[in-house]
C-alpha positions in Angstrom: 0.0 0.0 0.0 1.5 3.3 -1.1 1.7 6.3 1.2 0.3 8.4 -1.7 -3.0 6.6 -1.6 -3.9 8.5 1.6 -5.4 12.0 1.5 -3.8 14.7 3.4 -5.5 15.3 6.8 -6.7 18.8 7.4 -8.0 20.4 10.6 -11.4 22.0 10.7 -11.7 25.4 12.4 -13.7 25.8 15.5 -11.6 23.8 18.0 -12.2 20.3 19.3 -15.4 18.6 18.4 -16.8 15.1 18.7 -16.6 13.3 15.4 -19.8 12.7 13.3 -19.7 9.1 12.5 -21.7 9.5 9.3 -18.7 11.4 7.9 -16.3 8.4 8.3 -16.7 7.2 4.7 -15.3 10.5 3.4 -12.2 10.0 5.5 -11.5 6.5 4.3 -8.3 6.5 2.3 -8.4 4.9 -1.2 -6.3 2.0 0.1 -9.1 1.3 2.6 -11.9 1.0 0.0 -12.9 -2.5 1.4 -13.9 -1.2 4.8 -17.6 -1.8 4.2 -16.9 -5.5 3.9 -15.6 -6.0 7.4 -16.6 -9.3 8.9 -17.7 -9.2 12.5 -16.6 -12.8 12.9 -13.3 -12.5 11.2 -10.4 -14.5 12.6 -10.5 -15.0 16.4 -8.6 -15.8 19.5 -6.4 -13.7 21.7 -2.9 -14.9 22.2 -2.5 -18.3 23.8 -2.2 -18.6 27.6 1.1 -20.0 28.8 -0.6 -23.2 30.1 -1.9 -23.9 26.7 1.2 -23.3 24.6 0.8 -26.6 22.9 -2.5 -25.7 21.3 -3.0 -22.9 18.8 -5.4 -20.0 19.4 -8.4 -19.9 17.1 -7.4 -18.3 13.8 -3.6 -19.0 14.3 -1.5 -21.9 13.4 0.5 -23.7 16.1 3.7 -22.4 14.4 2.6 -18.8 15.0 2.3 -19.2 18.7 4.6 -17.3 21.0 7.0 -19.2 23.4 5.2 -19.9 26.7 8.0 -18.2 28.7 8.6 -14.6 27.8 12.2 -13.5 28.0 13.3 -10.4 29.9 13.2 -7.1 27.9 16.1 -6.8 25.5 17.9 -3.7 24.1 15.5 -1.0 23.1 12.8 -2.1 25.5 11.7 -0.3 28.6 14.1 -0.8 31.5 13.3 -3.7 33.8 13.8 -1.3 36.6 10.5 -0.4 38.1 8.6 -3.1 36.2 8.2 -5.3 39.3 5.7 -4.7 42.0 6.6 -4.7 45.7 5.7 -7.9 47.6 2.0 -7.9 48.5 1.0 -5.5 45.7 -2.6 -6.3 44.7 -3.2 -7.1 41.0 -6.3 -4.9 41.3 -4.3 -1.8 42.4 -5.3 1.5 40.8 -3.9 2.1 37.3 -0.5 3.9 37.0 -0.7 7.7 37.5 0.1 8.5 34.0 -0.5 12.3 34.3 1.5 13.9 37.1 2.0 17.6 37.0 0.2 20.3 35.1 -0.8 19.8 31.5 0.0 22.4 28.9 -2.6 24.2 27.0 -3.2 22.6 23.6 -5.8 21.4 21.2 -6.6 18.4 23.4 -7.0 20.3 26.6 -9.8 18.7 28.6 -9.7 15.4 26.7 -8.9 12.1 28.3 -7.2 9.3 26.5 -6.8 5.7 27.8 -3.6 4.0 26.6 -3.5 0.2 27.3 0.0 -1.4 26.9 -0.8 -4.9 25.8 0.2 -7.7 28.2 2.7 -7.5 31.1 6.3 -8.6 31.0 5.8 -10.6 34.2 2.7 -12.5 33.1 4.7 -15.7 32.6 5.6 -15.7 36.3 1.9 -15.8 37.2 0.4 -18.6 35.0 -2.4 -19.5 37.4 -3.6 -15.9 37.7 -3.5 -15.0 34.0 -5.1 -18.3 32.9 -8.2 -18.0 35.1 -11.2 -17.1 33.0 -13.1 -13.8 33.2 -16.5 -12.8 31.8 -16.2 -10.9 28.5 -20.0 -10.6 27.9 -20.2 -12.9 25.0 -18.4 -15.7 26.8 -15.4 -16.3 29.0 -11.7 -15.9 28.2 -8.3 -15.9 29.9 -7.6 -13.0 32.3 -4.6 -12.1 30.2 -1.8 -13.8 28.2 2.0 -13.5 27.8 1.9 -12.1 24.4 4.4 -13.0 21.7 8.1 -12.0 21.0 10.6 -11.7 18.2 12.8 -14.7 17.5 15.6 -12.8 19.2 13.5 -12.5 22.4 12.2 -8.9 22.3 8.8 -9.3 24.1 5.6 -7.8 22.9 4.9 -6.6 26.5 8.2 -4.6 26.3 7.3 -3.2 22.9 3.8 -2.2 23.8 4.9 -0.4 27.0 7.7 1.5 25.1 5.3 2.7 22.4 2.7 3.6 25.0 5.2 5.9 26.8 5.9 7.6 23.5 2.2 8.1 22.7 1.7 9.5 26.2 4.4 12.1 25.7 3.0 13.2 22.3 -0.6 13.5 23.6 0.3 15.3 26.8 2.2 17.8 24.8 -1.2 18.7 23.2 -2.9 19.0 26.6 -4.6 15.6 26.8 -4.8 13.7 30.1 -3.5 10.2 29.5 -4.5 7.3 31.7 -2.6 3.9 31.5 -4.1 0.6 32.4 -0.7 -0.3 33.9 2.9 1.0 33.7 4.9 -2.1 34.5 4.3 -1.8 38.2 1.9 -4.7 38.6 2.9 -8.3 39.2 0.7 -9.4 36.3 -2.2 -8.2 34.1 -4.5 -6.4 34.5 -7.1 -8.8 33.3 -8.9 -7.9 30.0 -12.1 -7.0 31.8 -10.3 -4.6 34.2 -8.5 -3.0 31.2 -11.9 -2.1 29.8 -13.1 -0.9 33.2 -10.2 1.5 33.7 -11.1 3.3 30.5 -14.7 3.4 31.4 -14.1 4.8 34.9 -11.8 7.5 33.4 -14.7 8.4 31.0 -12.0 8.4 28.2 -12.8 10.2 25.0 -10.7 7.6 23.2 -9.0 4.4 24.1 -6.2 2.5 22.3 -4.7 -0.8 23.2 -1.1 -1.2 21.8 0.0 -4.7 20.6 2.2 -6.5 18.1 1.1 -9.8 16.5 2.6 -13.2 16.5 1.8 -14.8 13.2 3.7 -16.9 10.6 6.8 -15.7 8.7 5.8 -13.8 5.6 2.7 -12.3 7.2 3.5 -8.7 7.5 2.0 -5.3 8.2 -0.2 -3.6 10.8 -3.9 -3.8 11.4 -6.4 -2.1 13.7 -9.0 -4.2 15.5 -12.4 -2.6 15.8 -15.2 -3.8 18.2 -18.1 -5.6 16.6 -21.6 -4.7 17.6 -22.2 -7.2 20.4 -24.7 -7.4 23.2 -24.6 -10.0 25.9 -24.2 -10.0 29.7 -22.2 -7.0 30.6 -21.2 -6.3 27.0 -23.0 -3.8 24.9 -21.0 -2.0 22.2 -24.0 -0.5 20.3 -23.1 3.0 21.4 -19.3 2.7 20.7 -19.0 0.5 17.6 -19.5 3.5 15.2 -17.2 6.0 16.9 -14.6 3.2 17.4 -14.7 2.5 13.7 -14.1 6.2 13.1 -11.2 6.2 15.5 -9.7 3.0 13.9 -9.9 4.4 10.4 -8.1 7.6 11.4 -5.4 5.8 13.3 -4.8 3.4 10.3 -4.4 6.3 7.9 -2.0 8.2 10.1 -0.1 5.0 10.9 0.7 4.5 7.2 1.7 8.1 6.7 4.0 8.1 9.7 5.6 4.7 9.4 5.4 3.9 5.7 4.2 0.4 6.7 1.6 -1.3 4.6 -1.6 -2.7 5.9 -1.6 -6.4 6.9 -1.3 -8.9 4.1 -3.0 -11.6 6.1 -5.8 -10.0 8.1 -8.4 -7.4 6.9 -8.2 -8.0 3.1 -5.8 -5.2 2.6 -7.8 -2.6 4.5 -5.7 -2.7 7.7 -8.9 -3.1 9.6 -10.4 -6.1 11.4 -13.7 -6.3 13.3 -13.9 -8.8 16.2 -16.5 -9.6 18.9 -14.4 -12.0 21.0 -12.1 -9.5 22.8 -13.1 -8.6 26.3 -11.1 -5.3 26.2 -13.4 -4.2 23.4 -16.7 -5.9 24.3 -16.8 -4.4 27.8 -15.7 -0.9 26.8 -18.2 1.9 27.1 -15.9 4.4 25.4 -14.6 4.4 21.8 -11.7 1.9 21.7 -9.5 0.0 19.3 -6.5 -2.4 19.3 -3.5 -1.6 17.1 -1.4 -4.6 16.1 1.7 -2.7 14.9 3.3 -5.5 13.0 4.2 -9.2 13.1 7.0 -10.0 15.6 7.5 -13.4 14.2 8.4 -12.1 10.7 12.1 -11.1 10.4 11.4 -8.0 8.3 8.6 -6.7 10.6 10.7 -7.6 13.6 13.5 -5.4 12.3 11.1 -2.5 12.4 9.5 -3.3 15.8 12.9 -3.5 17.5 14.1 -0.2 16.1 13.5 2.8 18.4 13.3 5.3 15.6 10.5 3.2 14.0 8.7 2.9 17.3 8.6 6.6 17.6 7.0 6.8 14.1 4.5 4.2 15.2 3.7 6.2 18.3 3.4 9.4 16.2 0.9 7.7 13.8 -1.2 6.4 16.6 -1.2 9.8 18.5 -2.0 11.7 15.3 -4.9 9.3 14.6 -6.3 9.9 18.1 -5.8 13.7 17.8 -7.6 13.6 14.4 -10.5 11.7 16.0 -10.8 14.1 18.9 -10.4 17.1 16.8 -12.7 15.8 14.1 
């Protein structure tokens, strides 16, 4: 997908306004022409829990699964210092205080953004806790998973936290209050239902969960996961499915412009967008929310990007720009 296929983003006068969902189609880049064909049942399965490493998650081959034991952060990842919780720390502790100190005036002043760094570098040390099932509205799934890693051992949890820090810096510079689901201070998790609840309690104007995929070699590119319209138990996305789609389209367009990366060649039919109804972090959200899979850690070419700090800054810029565009739409 060429960068030239995306129209230039322009700001409307009049300050920050809530986006009008009906206008989304006009914002869809030419490379996303297939967005109306999203399949609410496409693919499936979050990353496999460590106790089930021998069985593949739905929608992924066994060869694409991550090692059950995640290595320590490698070069380029956030420091291991401060990533462990003091003995006795409760896994249900309050989310990290992501916004300490006064916020500058800027176009996002008064806006709240939830940033959810996918997984936790210490999940593999707490298999019983992360493998317990939680209610996601449409069923039950594992509390959390270990995530994947590159072949060289750079963990998805380290990648997602690093990119989340960069996004926070960019959004705070524009005046936004940024709330994290965790900042490496917890012994594991939080569980997927709590990740959604943190954004709900913060009354976030937008929420983004940062990830990297673990698929087969040759599968490359990013994709943005959108919430399907689901209703069951505590899950009801009827009010947020449309705005979340708008948020996802904007993030995808800016991600391409910032990183130069193409949309996934294995999920989303070339649109860079995938709609799912089996993710608790989306099902239980009452605020506009998407997941961003920034690339495939198991592919050497994608891994070379994901492990490069300069590229991670571009990825963070693209995500932050998409959020800003959504809030300023």
